[in-house]
C-alpha positions as CSV (number, residue, x, y, z in Angstrom):
1,M,1.8,-24.7,-8.9
2,S,5.5,-25.0,-8.3
3,T,6.9,-25.8,-4.8
4,D,8.8,-22.4,-4.9
5,L,5.5,-20.5,-5.5
6,T,3.9,-22.4,-2.7
7,R,6.8,-21.5,-0.4
8,I,6.7,-17.8,-1.6
9,R,3.0,-17.6,-1.0
10,N,3.4,-19.2,2.5
11,A,5.8,-16.5,3.4
12,G,3.5,-13.8,2.1
13,W,0.4,-15.0,3.8
14,T,2.1,-16.1,7.1
15,L,4.4,-13.1,7.6
16,W,3.1,-10.2,5.6
17,D,-0.7,-10.3,4.7
18,P,-1.2,-6.5,5.1
19,I,-4.8,-6.4,4.1
20,G,-5.8,-9.4,6.3
21,L,-7.1,-11.7,3.6
22,K,-6.1,-14.8,5.6
23,D,-9.1,-16.7,7.0
24,G,-7.7,-18.7,9.9
25,A,-4.7,-20.6,8.8
26,Q,-5.3,-20.4,5.1
27,P,-5.8,-17.5,2.6
28,L,-9.3,-17.1,1.2
29,E,-9.6,-19.2,-2.0
30,E,-10.6,-16.2,-4.1
31,A,-7.6,-14.2,-2.9
32,V,-4.9,-16.8,-3.1
33,D,-2.8,-15.0,-5.7
34,E,-3.3,-11.5,-4.3
35,Y,0.3,-10.9,-3.2
36,D,2.1,-13.1,-5.8
37,S,3.3,-10.2,-8.0
38,Y,4.7,-8.3,-5.1
39,L,6.4,-11.3,-3.6
40,L,7.8,-12.3,-7.0
41,Q,9.2,-8.8,-7.4
42,V,11.0,-9.1,-4.1
43,I,12.4,-12.5,-5.2
44,D,13.6,-10.9,-8.4
45,M,15.2,-8.0,-6.5
46,L,17.1,-10.3,-4.2
47,R,18.2,-12.5,-7.1
48,H,19.6,-9.4,-8.9
49,G,21.6,-8.4,-5.8
50,E,19.4,-5.5,-4.7
51,P,20.0,-4.6,-1.1
52,V,17.7,-6.3,1.4
53,E,16.7,-2.9,2.7
54,M,15.4,-2.0,-0.7
55,A,13.2,-5.1,-0.8
56,I,11.9,-4.2,2.7
57,D,11.1,-0.7,1.6
58,F,9.4,-2.0,-1.5
59,L,6.9,-4.1,0.6
60,M,6.3,-1.2,2.9
61,E,5.6,1.1,0.0
62,I,3.2,-1.4,-1.6
63,E,1.3,-1.6,1.7
64,S,1.2,2.1,2.6
65,E,0.9,3.7,-0.8
66,H,-0.4,1.1,-3.4
67,M,-2.8,-0.5,-0.9
68,A,-3.5,2.9,0.6
69,L,-3.2,1.6,4.2
70,G,-0.8,4.3,5.3
71,P,2.0,3.7,7.7
72,Q,1.3,0.7,10.0
73,P,3.2,0.3,13.3
74,D,4.2,-3.2,12.5
75,A,4.9,-2.8,8.8
76,R,8.7,-2.8,8.9
77,D,8.8,-5.9,11.2
78,R,6.4,-7.8,8.9
79,A,8.3,-6.7,5.7
80,T,11.6,-7.6,7.2
81,E,10.5,-11.1,8.3
82,T,9.0,-11.6,4.8
83,V,12.1,-10.5,3.0
84,E,14.3,-12.7,5.2
85,A,12.1,-15.7,4.5
86,L,12.2,-14.9,0.8
87,Q,16.0,-14.6,0.8
88,E,16.1,-18.4,1.4
89,L,14.2,-18.9,-1.8
90,A,16.0,-16.4,-4.0
């Protein structure tokens, strides 16, 4: 696994983790790639100059609609922190 993917995963698991798959400090082994496609899409959005707000909204929509978790009170804060961390990698 590349260093970038490791750093991307760290941001996703540390800052986002909407379905709570992290077991203590580490993600569960069987779920390690659960968020990869979403986080990589955010990286792609940022690299292509999409507005940060669009990337934040994307993560919020994945969480509330795709994962069917509905609106969570801390969703915007977690999505914002995650996108800000991913900006450094884009």
